[in-house]
ROPAKE-488277 format. One record per residue (C-alpha): x, y, z; residue number from 1. Coordinates in steps of 0.05 Angstrom, whole numbers, plus 32768, in hexadecimal, padded with zeros to 4 digits. Last residue first. Layout:
<nodes>
<node><c1>X</c1><c2>Y</c2><c3>Z</c3><kero>NUM</kero></node>
...
</nodes>
This chain:
<nodes>
<node><c1>7E6A</c1><c2>8007</c2><c3>8084</c3><kero>294</kero></node>
<node><c1>7E5A</c1><c2>7FCC</c2><c3>80B1</c3><kero>293</kero></node>
<node><c1>7E6A</c1><c2>7F95</c2><c3>807E</c3><kero>292</kero></node>
<node><c1>7EAA</c1><c2>7FBB</c2><c3>806D</c3><kero>291</kero></node>
<node><c1>7EBF</c1><c2>7FBC</c2><c3>80B8</c3><kero>290</kero></node>
<node><c1>7EB0</c1><c2>7F6E</c2><c3>80BF</c3><kero>289</kero></node>
<node><c1>7ED9</c1><c2>7F5D</c2><c3>8082</c3><kero>288</kero></node>
<node><c1>7F14</c1><c2>7F88</c2><c3>8094</c3><kero>287</kero></node>
<node><c1>7F0F</c1><c2>7F6A</c2><c3>80DE</c3><kero>286</kero></node>
<node><c1>7F13</c1><c2>7F28</c2><c3>80C1</c3><kero>285</kero></node>
<node><c1>7F4C</c1><c2>7F2E</c2><c3>8093</c3><kero>284</kero></node>
<node><c1>7F7F</c1><c2>7F47</c2><c3>80C4</c3><kero>283</kero></node>
<node><c1>7F76</c1><c2>7F16</c2><c3>80FE</c3><kero>282</kero></node>
<node><c1>7F63</c1><c2>7EE1</c2><c3>80CC</c3><kero>281</kero></node>
<node><c1>7FA8</c1><c2>7EE0</c2><c3>80B2</c3><kero>280</kero></node>
<node><c1>7FBC</c1><c2>7EC7</c2><c3>80F4</c3><kero>279</kero></node>
<node><c1>7F88</c1><c2>7E8F</c2><c3>80F1</c3><kero>278</kero></node>
<node><c1>7F9D</c1><c2>7E83</c2><c3>80AC</c3><kero>277</kero></node>
<node><c1>7FDF</c1><c2>7E6F</c2><c3>80C3</c3><kero>276</kero></node>
<node><c1>8026</c1><c2>7E90</c2><c3>80B6</c3><kero>275</kero></node>
<node><c1>805F</c1><c2>7E61</c2><c3>80B2</c3><kero>274</kero></node>
<node><c1>8052</c1><c2>7E54</c2><c3>8068</c3><kero>273</kero></node>
<node><c1>8060</c1><c2>7E9E</c2><c3>8059</c3><kero>272</kero></node>
<node><c1>8039</c1><c2>7EBB</c2><c3>8020</c3><kero>271</kero></node>
<node><c1>805A</c1><c2>7EF2</c2><c3>7FFA</c3><kero>270</kero></node>
<node><c1>803A</c1><c2>7F31</c2><c3>7FD8</c3><kero>269</kero></node>
<node><c1>8031</c1><c2>7F4D</c2><c3>801D</c3><kero>268</kero></node>
<node><c1>7FF6</c1><c2>7F6C</c2><c3>8040</c3><kero>267</kero></node>
<node><c1>7FDC</c1><c2>7F2A</c2><c3>805B</c3><kero>266</kero></node>
<node><c1>8021</c1><c2>7F0E</c2><c3>806B</c3><kero>265</kero></node>
<node><c1>8021</c1><c2>7F19</c2><c3>80BA</c3><kero>264</kero></node>
<node><c1>8005</c1><c2>7F60</c2><c3>80B5</c3><kero>263</kero></node>
<node><c1>8042</c1><c2>7F6E</c2><c3>8089</c3><kero>262</kero></node>
<node><c1>805C</c1><c2>7F9F</c2><c3>80B8</c3><kero>261</kero></node>
<node><c1>805F</c1><c2>7F6D</c2><c3>80F0</c3><kero>260</kero></node>
<node><c1>8023</c1><c2>7F48</c2><c3>8114</c3><kero>259</kero></node>
<node><c1>8024</c1><c2>7F2E</c2><c3>815A</c3><kero>258</kero></node>
<node><c1>7FE5</c1><c2>7F4E</c2><c3>8170</c3><kero>257</kero></node>
<node><c1>7FBE</c1><c2>7F6F</c2><c3>8137</c3><kero>256</kero></node>
<node><c1>7FA5</c1><c2>7FB4</c2><c3>8155</c3><kero>255</kero></node>
<node><c1>7F65</c1><c2>7FD1</c2><c3>813B</c3><kero>254</kero></node>
<node><c1>7F5B</c1><c2>801B</c2><c3>8138</c3><kero>253</kero></node>
<node><c1>7F14</c1><c2>802C</c2><c3>8126</c3><kero>252</kero></node>
<node><c1>7EF9</c1><c2>8070</c2><c3>810D</c3><kero>251</kero></node>
<node><c1>7EB2</c1><c2>808D</c2><c3>8103</c3><kero>250</kero></node>
<node><c1>7EBB</c1><c2>80CD</c2><c3>8128</c3><kero>249</kero></node>
<node><c1>7ED9</c1><c2>80F0</c2><c3>80ED</c3><kero>248</kero></node>
<node><c1>7F16</c1><c2>8120</c2><c3>80EF</c3><kero>247</kero></node>
<node><c1>7F50</c1><c2>80EE</c2><c3>80EF</c3><kero>246</kero></node>
<node><c1>7F8E</c1><c2>8107</c2><c3>8114</c3><kero>245</kero></node>
<node><c1>7F86</c1><c2>80D9</c2><c3>8151</c3><kero>244</kero></node>
<node><c1>7F80</c1><c2>809B</c2><c3>8128</c3><kero>243</kero></node>
<node><c1>7FBD</c1><c2>80AC</c2><c3>80FC</c3><kero>242</kero></node>
<node><c1>7FE8</c1><c2>80BC</c2><c3>8136</c3><kero>241</kero></node>
<node><c1>7FD0</c1><c2>807D</c2><c3>8158</c3><kero>240</kero></node>
<node><c1>7FE2</c1><c2>8055</c2><c3>811A</c3><kero>239</kero></node>
<node><c1>8029</c1><c2>8073</c2><c3>8119</c3><kero>238</kero></node>
<node><c1>8036</c1><c2>8062</c2><c3>815E</c3><kero>237</kero></node>
<node><c1>8035</c1><c2>801D</c2><c3>8144</c3><kero>236</kero></node>
<node><c1>8078</c1><c2>8025</c2><c3>8122</c3><kero>235</kero></node>
<node><c1>8078</c1><c2>8022</c2><c3>80D4</c3><kero>234</kero></node>
<node><c1>80BA</c1><c2>7FF6</c2><c3>80CC</c3><kero>233</kero></node>
<node><c1>80B9</c1><c2>7FD1</c2><c3>8114</c3><kero>232</kero></node>
<node><c1>8072</c1><c2>7FB9</c2><c3>8111</c3><kero>231</kero></node>
<node><c1>8067</c1><c2>7F8C</c2><c3>814D</c3><kero>230</kero></node>
<node><c1>8023</c1><c2>7FAA</c2><c3>8160</c3><kero>229</kero></node>
<node><c1>8007</c1><c2>7F9E</c2><c3>811B</c3><kero>228</kero></node>
<node><c1>7FDC</c1><c2>7FD7</c2><c3>8102</c3><kero>227</kero></node>
<node><c1>7F99</c1><c2>7FD9</c2><c3>80E3</c3><kero>226</kero></node>
<node><c1>7F74</c1><c2>801E</c2><c3>80DA</c3><kero>225</kero></node>
<node><c1>7F2D</c1><c2>8020</c2><c3>80C4</c3><kero>224</kero></node>
<node><c1>7F09</c1><c2>8062</c2><c3>80B1</c3><kero>223</kero></node>
<node><c1>7EC8</c1><c2>807B</c2><c3>80A4</c3><kero>222</kero></node>
<node><c1>7ECC</c1><c2>80BA</c2><c3>807F</c3><kero>221</kero></node>
<node><c1>7EDD</c1><c2>80FE</c2><c3>809D</c3><kero>220</kero></node>
<node><c1>7F25</c1><c2>8103</c2><c3>8087</c3><kero>219</kero></node>
<node><c1>7F3B</c1><c2>814D</c2><c3>8089</c3><kero>218</kero></node>
<node><c1>7F66</c1><c2>8145</c2><c3>80C3</c3><kero>217</kero></node>
<node><c1>7F87</c1><c2>8108</c2><c3>80A1</c3><kero>216</kero></node>
<node><c1>7FA1</c1><c2>8135</c2><c3>8067</c3><kero>215</kero></node>
<node><c1>7FDC</c1><c2>814E</c2><c3>808F</c3><kero>214</kero></node>
<node><c1>7FF3</c1><c2>8108</c2><c3>809B</c3><kero>213</kero></node>
<node><c1>7FF1</c1><c2>80F7</c2><c3>8053</c3><kero>212</kero></node>
<node><c1>8018</c1><c2>8134</c2><c3>803E</c3><kero>211</kero></node>
<node><c1>8050</c1><c2>8122</c2><c3>8072</c3><kero>210</kero></node>
<node><c1>8054</c1><c2>80DA</c2><c3>8059</c3><kero>209</kero></node>
<node><c1>804E</c1><c2>80F1</c2><c3>8011</c3><kero>208</kero></node>
<node><c1>8093</c1><c2>8115</c2><c3>8015</c3><kero>207</kero></node>
<node><c1>80BA</c1><c2>80D7</c2><c3>8025</c3><kero>206</kero></node>
<node><c1>809E</c1><c2>80AD</c2><c3>7FEC</c3><kero>205</kero></node>
<node><c1>80A4</c1><c2>80E9</c2><c3>7FB8</c3><kero>204</kero></node>
<node><c1>80EE</c1><c2>80F0</c2><c3>7FD2</c3><kero>203</kero></node>
<node><c1>80FD</c1><c2>80A8</c2><c3>7FC5</c3><kero>202</kero></node>
<node><c1>80E5</c1><c2>80B2</c2><c3>7F7E</c3><kero>201</kero></node>
<node><c1>8112</c1><c2>80ED</c2><c3>7F74</c3><kero>200</kero></node>
<node><c1>814F</c1><c2>80C5</c2><c3>7F8E</c3><kero>199</kero></node>
<node><c1>8142</c1><c2>8090</c2><c3>7F59</c3><kero>198</kero></node>
<node><c1>8131</c1><c2>804A</c2><c3>7F6C</c3><kero>197</kero></node>
<node><c1>815A</c1><c2>8009</c2><c3>7F61</c3><kero>196</kero></node>
<node><c1>814A</c1><c2>7FBF</c2><c3>7F70</c3><kero>195</kero></node>
<node><c1>8100</c1><c2>7FBE</c2><c3>7F57</c3><kero>194</kero></node>
<node><c1>80E7</c1><c2>7F78</c2><c3>7F6C</c3><kero>193</kero></node>
<node><c1>80B4</c1><c2>7F60</c2><c3>7F39</c3><kero>192</kero></node>
<node><c1>80E2</c1><c2>7F2B</c2><c3>7F1B</c3><kero>191</kero></node>
<node><c1>80E4</c1><c2>7F0E</c2><c3>7F62</c3><kero>190</kero></node>
<node><c1>8127</c1><c2>7EFA</c2><c3>7F80</c3><kero>189</kero></node>
<node><c1>8124</c1><c2>7F39</c2><c3>7FAC</c3><kero>188</kero></node>
<node><c1>80E2</c1><c2>7F21</c2><c3>7FCA</c3><kero>187</kero></node>
<node><c1>8100</c1><c2>7EDB</c2><c3>7FE1</c3><kero>186</kero></node>
<node><c1>8139</c1><c2>7F06</c2><c3>8006</c3><kero>185</kero></node>
<node><c1>8105</c1><c2>7F33</c2><c3>8026</c3><kero>184</kero></node>
<node><c1>80E0</c1><c2>7EF8</c2><c3>8041</c3><kero>183</kero></node>
<node><c1>811F</c1><c2>7EDA</c2><c3>805B</c3><kero>182</kero></node>
<node><c1>8136</c1><c2>7F12</c2><c3>8081</c3><kero>181</kero></node>
<node><c1>8182</c1><c2>7EFB</c2><c3>808D</c3><kero>180</kero></node>
<node><c1>81B1</c1><c2>7F2E</c2><c3>806E</c3><kero>179</kero></node>
<node><c1>81F0</c1><c2>7F05</c2><c3>806E</c3><kero>178</kero></node>
<node><c1>8218</c1><c2>7F31</c2><c3>8040</c3><kero>177</kero></node>
<node><c1>8201</c1><c2>7F7A</c2><c3>8045</c3><kero>176</kero></node>
<node><c1>81D7</c1><c2>7FB0</c2><c3>8022</c3><kero>175</kero></node>
<node><c1>819D</c1><c2>7F80</c2><c3>800D</c3><kero>174</kero></node>
<node><c1>8173</c1><c2>7F9F</c2><c3>7FD7</c3><kero>173</kero></node>
<node><c1>815B</c1><c2>7FE8</c2><c3>7FCA</c3><kero>172</kero></node>
<node><c1>819B</c1><c2>8003</c2><c3>7FA4</c3><kero>171</kero></node>
<node><c1>8193</c1><c2>8050</c2><c3>7F99</c3><kero>170</kero></node>
<node><c1>818D</c1><c2>8071</c2><c3>7F54</c3><kero>169</kero></node>
<node><c1>81A1</c1><c2>80B7</c2><c3>7F45</c3><kero>168</kero></node>
<node><c1>816B</c1><c2>80D4</c2><c3>7F1D</c3><kero>167</kero></node>
<node><c1>815D</c1><c2>8111</c2><c3>7F44</c3><kero>166</kero></node>
<node><c1>81A7</c1><c2>8124</c2><c3>7F50</c3><kero>165</kero></node>
<node><c1>81B0</c1><c2>816A</c2><c3>7F67</c3><kero>164</kero></node>
<node><c1>8169</c1><c2>8177</c2><c3>7F7B</c3><kero>163</kero></node>
<node><c1>8165</c1><c2>8136</c2><c3>7F9B</c3><kero>162</kero></node>
<node><c1>81A3</c1><c2>8146</c2><c3>7FC4</c3><kero>161</kero></node>
<node><c1>8184</c1><c2>8186</c2><c3>7FDB</c3><kero>160</kero></node>
<node><c1>8143</c1><c2>8162</c2><c3>7FED</c3><kero>159</kero></node>
<node><c1>816C</c1><c2>812E</c2><c3>801B</c3><kero>158</kero></node>
<node><c1>8194</c1><c2>8165</c2><c3>803E</c3><kero>157</kero></node>
<node><c1>8151</c1><c2>818B</c2><c3>804D</c3><kero>156</kero></node>
<node><c1>8131</c1><c2>814C</c2><c3>8065</c3><kero>155</kero></node>
<node><c1>816C</c1><c2>8139</c2><c3>808D</c3><kero>154</kero></node>
<node><c1>816C</c1><c2>8180</c2><c3>80B2</c3><kero>153</kero></node>
<node><c1>811F</c1><c2>8179</c2><c3>80BC</c3><kero>152</kero></node>
<node><c1>811C</c1><c2>8133</c2><c3>80DC</c3><kero>151</kero></node>
<node><c1>8106</c1><c2>80FE</c2><c3>80AB</c3><kero>150</kero></node>
<node><c1>80C7</c1><c2>80D8</c2><c3>80AE</c3><kero>149</kero></node>
<node><c1>80D1</c1><c2>809E</c2><c3>8081</c3><kero>148</kero></node>
<node><c1>80F1</c1><c2>8074</c2><c3>80BA</c3><kero>147</kero></node>
<node><c1>80AF</c1><c2>806C</c2><c3>80DC</c3><kero>146</kero></node>
<node><c1>8076</c1><c2>808D</c2><c3>8103</c3><kero>145</kero></node>
<node><c1>8044</c1><c2>80A6</c2><c3>80D3</c3><kero>144</kero></node>
<node><c1>8049</c1><c2>8067</c2><c3>80A6</c3><kero>143</kero></node>
<node><c1>8002</c1><c2>804C</c2><c3>80AA</c3><kero>142</kero></node>
<node><c1>8004</c1><c2>7FFF</c2><c3>80B3</c3><kero>141</kero></node>
<node><c1>7FC3</c1><c2>7FF0</c2><c3>808D</c3><kero>140</kero></node>
<node><c1>7F95</c1><c2>802D</c2><c3>8084</c3><kero>139</kero></node>
<node><c1>7F4F</c1><c2>8020</c2><c3>806B</c3><kero>138</kero></node>
<node><c1>7F1E</c1><c2>805A</c2><c3>8054</c3><kero>137</kero></node>
<node><c1>7ED8</c1><c2>8056</c2><c3>804E</c3><kero>136</kero></node>
<node><c1>7E9C</c1><c2>8064</c2><c3>8022</c3><kero>135</kero></node>
<node><c1>7EC6</c1><c2>808F</c2><c3>7FF2</c3><kero>134</kero></node>
<node><c1>7EB4</c1><c2>80D3</c2><c3>7FD1</c3><kero>133</kero></node>
<node><c1>7EF5</c1><c2>80E9</c2><c3>7FB5</c3><kero>132</kero></node>
<node><c1>7F04</c1><c2>8132</c2><c3>7FC3</c3><kero>131</kero></node>
<node><c1>7F40</c1><c2>8130</c2><c3>7F93</c3><kero>130</kero></node>
<node><c1>7F75</c1><c2>814D</c2><c3>7FC6</c3><kero>129</kero></node>
<node><c1>7F4E</c1><c2>812A</c2><c3>8004</c3><kero>128</kero></node>
<node><c1>7F4B</c1><c2>80E4</c2><c3>7FE2</c3><kero>127</kero></node>
<node><c1>7F8F</c1><c2>80E9</c2><c3>7FCB</c3><kero>126</kero></node>
<node><c1>7FB2</c1><c2>80FD</c2><c3>800B</c3><kero>125</kero></node>
<node><c1>7F89</c1><c2>80CC</c2><c3>8036</c3><kero>124</kero></node>
<node><c1>7FA0</c1><c2>8092</c2><c3>8008</c3><kero>123</kero></node>
<node><c1>7FE8</c1><c2>80A5</c2><c3>7FFA</c3><kero>122</kero></node>
<node><c1>7FF8</c1><c2>80A6</c2><c3>8043</c3><kero>121</kero></node>
<node><c1>7FDA</c1><c2>805F</c2><c3>804E</c3><kero>120</kero></node>
<node><c1>7FFF</c1><c2>804C</c2><c3>800B</c3><kero>119</kero></node>
<node><c1>803F</c1><c2>8055</c2><c3>8032</c3><kero>118</kero></node>
<node><c1>802C</c1><c2>801A</c2><c3>805D</c3><kero>117</kero></node>
<node><c1>7FEE</c1><c2>8003</c2><c3>8041</c3><kero>116</kero></node>
<node><c1>7FB4</c1><c2>802A</c2><c3>8023</c3><kero>115</kero></node>
<node><c1>7F6D</c1><c2>801A</c2><c3>8019</c3><kero>114</kero></node>
<node><c1>7F34</c1><c2>8041</c2><c3>7FF5</c3><kero>113</kero></node>
<node><c1>7EED</c1><c2>802B</c2><c3>7FF8</c3><kero>112</kero></node>
<node><c1>7EB3</c1><c2>8033</c2><c3>7FC4</c3><kero>111</kero></node>
<node><c1>7E6C</c1><c2>801B</c2><c3>7FCA</c3><kero>110</kero></node>
<node><c1>7E52</c1><c2>7FFE</c2><c3>7F8D</c3><kero>109</kero></node>
<node><c1>7E1F</c1><c2>801C</c2><c3>7F5B</c3><kero>108</kero></node>
<node><c1>7E51</c1><c2>8034</c2><c3>7F25</c3><kero>107</kero></node>
<node><c1>7E7B</c1><c2>7FF8</c2><c3>7F2B</c3><kero>106</kero></node>
<node><c1>7E9F</c1><c2>7FF3</c2><c3>7EE5</c3><kero>105</kero></node>
<node><c1>7E9E</c1><c2>8040</c2><c3>7ED9</c3><kero>104</kero></node>
<node><c1>7EAF</c1><c2>8052</c2><c3>7F1F</c3><kero>103</kero></node>
<node><c1>7EE6</c1><c2>8020</c2><c3>7F1C</c3><kero>102</kero></node>
<node><c1>7F04</c1><c2>803C</c2><c3>7EDE</c3><kero>101</kero></node>
<node><c1>7F02</c1><c2>8082</c2><c3>7EF6</c3><kero>100</kero></node>
<node><c1>7F20</c1><c2>806E</c2><c3>7F36</c3><kero>99</kero></node>
<node><c1>7F5C</c1><c2>804B</c2><c3>7F10</c3><kero>98</kero></node>
<node><c1>7F67</c1><c2>808B</c2><c3>7EEA</c3><kero>97</kero></node>
<node><c1>7F63</c1><c2>80BC</c2><c3>7F22</c3><kero>96</kero></node>
<node><c1>7F98</c1><c2>8088</c2><c3>7F49</c3><kero>95</kero></node>
<node><c1>7FC5</c1><c2>8098</c2><c3>7F0E</c3><kero>94</kero></node>
<node><c1>7FBC</c1><c2>80E0</c2><c3>7F15</c3><kero>93</kero></node>
<node><c1>7FCB</c1><c2>80DF</c2><c3>7F5E</c3><kero>92</kero></node>
<node><c1>800B</c1><c2>80B5</c2><c3>7F53</c3><kero>91</kero></node>
<node><c1>8024</c1><c2>80E5</c2><c3>7F20</c3><kero>90</kero></node>
<node><c1>800E</c1><c2>811E</c2><c3>7F4D</c3><kero>89</kero></node>
<node><c1>803F</c1><c2>80FF</c2><c3>7F82</c3><kero>88</kero></node>
<node><c1>807A</c1><c2>8111</c2><c3>7F52</c3><kero>87</kero></node>
<node><c1>80AC</c1><c2>80FA</c2><c3>7F20</c3><kero>86</kero></node>
<node><c1>80A8</c1><c2>80AE</c2><c3>7F2B</c3><kero>85</kero></node>
<node><c1>80E3</c1><c2>807D</c2><c3>7F24</c3><kero>84</kero></node>
<node><c1>80F2</c1><c2>8036</c2><c3>7F38</c3><kero>83</kero></node>
<node><c1>80D9</c1><c2>8014</c2><c3>7EF7</c3><kero>82</kero></node>
<node><c1>80C1</c1><c2>8043</c2><c3>7EC3</c3><kero>81</kero></node>
<node><c1>8073</c1><c2>8046</c2><c3>7EC4</c3><kero>80</kero></node>
<node><c1>8048</c1><c2>8011</c2><c3>7EE5</c3><kero>79</kero></node>
<node><c1>8056</c1><c2>7FC7</c2><c3>7EE3</c3><kero>78</kero></node>
<node><c1>806A</c1><c2>7FBC</c2><c3>7F2C</c3><kero>77</kero></node>
<node><c1>8080</c1><c2>8001</c2><c3>7F48</c3><kero>76</kero></node>
<node><c1>8099</c1><c2>803F</c2><c3>7F25</c3><kero>75</kero></node>
<node><c1>8053</c1><c2>805A</c2><c3>7F1E</c3><kero>74</kero></node>
<node><c1>8028</c1><c2>803E</c2><c3>7F52</c3><kero>73</kero></node>
<node><c1>800D</c1><c2>7FF3</c2><c3>7F42</c3><kero>72</kero></node>
<node><c1>7FC4</c1><c2>7FF9</c2><c3>7F56</c3><kero>71</kero></node>
<node><c1>7F97</c1><c2>7FC8</c2><c3>7F7D</c3><kero>70</kero></node>
<node><c1>7F53</c1><c2>7FC0</c2><c3>7F6B</c3><kero>69</kero></node>
<node><c1>7F2D</c1><c2>7F95</c2><c3>7F9C</c3><kero>68</kero></node>
<node><c1>7EE7</c1><c2>7F80</c2><c3>7F8E</c3><kero>67</kero></node>
<node><c1>7EBF</c1><c2>7F6D</c2><c3>7FD1</c3><kero>66</kero></node>
<node><c1>7E88</c1><c2>7F3B</c2><c3>7FD1</c3><kero>65</kero></node>
<node><c1>7EAC</c1><c2>7F0B</c2><c3>7FA2</c3><kero>64</kero></node>
<node><c1>7EE1</c1><c2>7F11</c2><c3>7FBD</c3><kero>63</kero></node>
<node><c1>7EFA</c1><c2>7F26</c2><c3>8000</c3><kero>62</kero></node>
<node><c1>7F2E</c1><c2>7EF3</c2><c3>8012</c3><kero>61</kero></node>
<node><c1>7F4E</c1><c2>7EF1</c2><c3>7FD0</c3><kero>60</kero></node>
<node><c1>7F54</c1><c2>7F3D</c2><c3>7FC8</c3><kero>59</kero></node>
<node><c1>7F6F</c1><c2>7F45</c2><c3>8011</c3><kero>58</kero></node>
<node><c1>7FA3</c1><c2>7F0B</c2><c3>8001</c3><kero>57</kero></node>
<node><c1>7FB3</c1><c2>7F2E</c2><c3>7FBA</c3><kero>56</kero></node>
<node><c1>7FBC</c1><c2>7F72</c2><c3>7FD6</c3><kero>55</kero></node>
<node><c1>8005</c1><c2>7F7A</c2><c3>7FDE</c3><kero>54</kero></node>
<node><c1>800C</c1><c2>7F5D</c2><c3>7F9B</c3><kero>53</kero></node>
<node><c1>7FF7</c1><c2>7FA0</c2><c3>7F7E</c3><kero>52</kero></node>
<node><c1>803D</c1><c2>7FBD</c2><c3>7F8A</c3><kero>51</kero></node>
<node><c1>806E</c1><c2>7FC8</c2><c3>7FBE</c3><kero>50</kero></node>
<node><c1>80B3</c1><c2>7FE8</c2><c3>7FC3</c3><kero>49</kero></node>
<node><c1>8091</c1><c2>8023</c2><c3>7FEF</c3><kero>48</kero></node>
<node><c1>8048</c1><c2>8012</c2><c3>8000</c3><kero>47</kero></node>
<node><c1>800D</c1><c2>7FFB</c2><c3>7FDC</c3><kero>46</kero></node>
<node><c1>7FCA</c1><c2>801D</c2><c3>7FCA</c3><kero>45</kero></node>
<node><c1>7F88</c1><c2>7FF1</c2><c3>7FC5</c3><kero>44</kero></node>
<node><c1>7F46</c1><c2>8007</c2><c3>7FAC</c3><kero>43</kero></node>
<node><c1>7F11</c1><c2>7FE3</c2><c3>7FCD</c3><kero>42</kero></node>
<node><c1>7ECE</c1><c2>7FD9</c2><c3>7FA7</c3><kero>41</kero></node>
<node><c1>7E8D</c1><c2>7FBE</c2><c3>7FCC</c3><kero>40</kero></node>
<node><c1>7E4C</c1><c2>7FAA</c2><c3>7FAB</c3><kero>39</kero></node>
<node><c1>7E73</c1><c2>7F6F</c2><c3>7F86</c3><kero>38</kero></node>
<node><c1>7E57</c1><c2>7F5C</c2><c3>7F41</c3><kero>37</kero></node>
<node><c1>7E9E</c1><c2>7F5C</c2><c3>7F20</c3><kero>36</kero></node>
<node><c1>7EBD</c1><c2>7F32</c2><c3>7F59</c3><kero>35</kero></node>
<node><c1>7ECE</c1><c2>7EF6</c2><c3>7F2F</c3><kero>34</kero></node>
<node><c1>7EF5</c1><c2>7F26</c2><c3>7F04</c3><kero>33</kero></node>
<node><c1>7F27</c1><c2>7F38</c2><c3>7F40</c3><kero>32</kero></node>
<node><c1>7F51</c1><c2>7F71</c2><c3>7F33</c3><kero>31</kero></node>
<node><c1>7F9C</c1><c2>7F84</c2><c3>7F30</c3><kero>30</kero></node>
<node><c1>7FB5</c1><c2>7FC8</c2><c3>7F13</c3><kero>29</kero></node>
<node><c1>7FE9</c1><c2>7FDF</c2><c3>7EE4</c3><kero>28</kero></node>
<node><c1>7FF2</c1><c2>8028</c2><c3>7ECB</c3><kero>27</kero></node>
<node><c1>8011</c1><c2>8037</c2><c3>7E87</c3><kero>26</kero></node>
<node><c1>802E</c1><c2>8077</c2><c3>7E7C</c3><kero>25</kero></node>
<node><c1>8025</c1><c2>80BD</c2><c3>7E9E</c3><kero>24</kero></node>
<node><c1>7FF0</c1><c2>80D6</c2><c3>7E6E</c3><kero>23</kero></node>
<node><c1>7FCD</c1><c2>8094</c2><c3>7E79</c3><kero>22</kero></node>
<node><c1>7FBD</c1><c2>804E</c2><c3>7E5C</c3><kero>21</kero></node>
<node><c1>7FA0</c1><c2>8023</c2><c3>7E8E</c3><kero>20</kero></node>
<node><c1>7FB8</c1><c2>7FDA</c2><c3>7E98</c3><kero>19</kero></node>
<node><c1>7F9F</c1><c2>7F96</c2><c3>7EAF</c3><kero>18</kero></node>
<node><c1>7FB6</c1><c2>7F66</c2><c3>7EE3</c3><kero>17</kero></node>
<node><c1>7F8E</c1><c2>7F2A</c2><c3>7EFB</c3><kero>16</kero></node>
<node><c1>7F7B</c1><c2>7F12</c2><c3>7F3D</c3><kero>15</kero></node>
<node><c1>7F9E</c1><c2>7EDC</c2><c3>7F6B</c3><kero>14</kero></node>
<node><c1>7FDE</c1><c2>7EBD</c2><c3>7F7F</c3><kero>13</kero></node>
<node><c1>8009</c1><c2>7ECE</c2><c3>7FBB</c3><kero>12</kero></node>
<node><c1>8050</c1><c2>7EC4</c2><c3>7FAF</c3><kero>11</kero></node>
<node><c1>806D</c1><c2>7E88</c2><c3>7FD7</c3><kero>10</kero></node>
<node><c1>809F</c1><c2>7E86</c2><c3>800F</c3><kero>9</kero></node>
<node><c1>80AF</c1><c2>7E4B</c2><c3>803F</c3><kero>8</kero></node>
<node><c1>80CA</c1><c2>7E19</c2><c3>8009</c3><kero>7</kero></node>
<node><c1>80FB</c1><c2>7E4D</c2><c3>7FEC</c3><kero>6</kero></node>
<node><c1>810E</c1><c2>7E62</c2><c3>8030</c3><kero>5</kero></node>
<node><c1>8121</c1><c2>7E1C</c2><c3>8041</c3><kero>4</kero></node>
<node><c1>8145</c1><c2>7E0C</c2><c3>8004</c3><kero>3</kero></node>
<node><c1>8177</c1><c2>7E49</c2><c3>8010</c3><kero>2</kero></node>
<node><c1>8177</c1><c2>7E8C</c2><c3>7FEA</c3><kero>1</kero></node>
</nodes>
């Protein structure tokens, strides 16, 4: 990584990491002690290859009025075995554990659930399966029109491959010399980057997209969707799919002009010096305003 890239990117800083011991192992989460008296609580679920770092910018921007609790899903960050998870149920049980902790700490607060990228599929799936009583749902860059949506033939082939070799590990780093995405290259050099993932964990990620999309028709809680109009990973059509599928009348689709999948750098663990606070405000201010109204 060259000097320009090193100087351009810095890891977002903020919050503290603690752990919950569960039947499925240790679960890490990030929270902000300075928001302990907040009247609103936001549980954040990251996307594939991410971790609680994805919510640092949001947590910093919303404190102390909103307390963000961002989980490391099993196999990610500091939760479970790196790069592996057996099933979606493991993720749901770990989210249950974090939910119980938050309910105990902030019994009188209003509680919200947010999902970014693949987390935007986990969020509706979890709250409908567990019948979570939440004051609102926030979906950042939902993945309902993306490479994670396999055609039926490819889905069948992949499922058979996973059945034969569930623990086979797949390399998740750059696959060719000269790979030039500087933000990704910076992330690869982080000690939190997980370079290999098991086939069964990748199947969990693929499966949750369809599960989450089906769950949307049972979501009546107020919902905010935020999507960048230049997102080439979770394409913008996925946001419209989510908006149309939601059952409730109180739903808002907010487009961020010029933003990519990371919504500039707000939903990324890495701060980009080429992105301005004004651009970040195009993401953060609508979140703040929507929470104020709900």
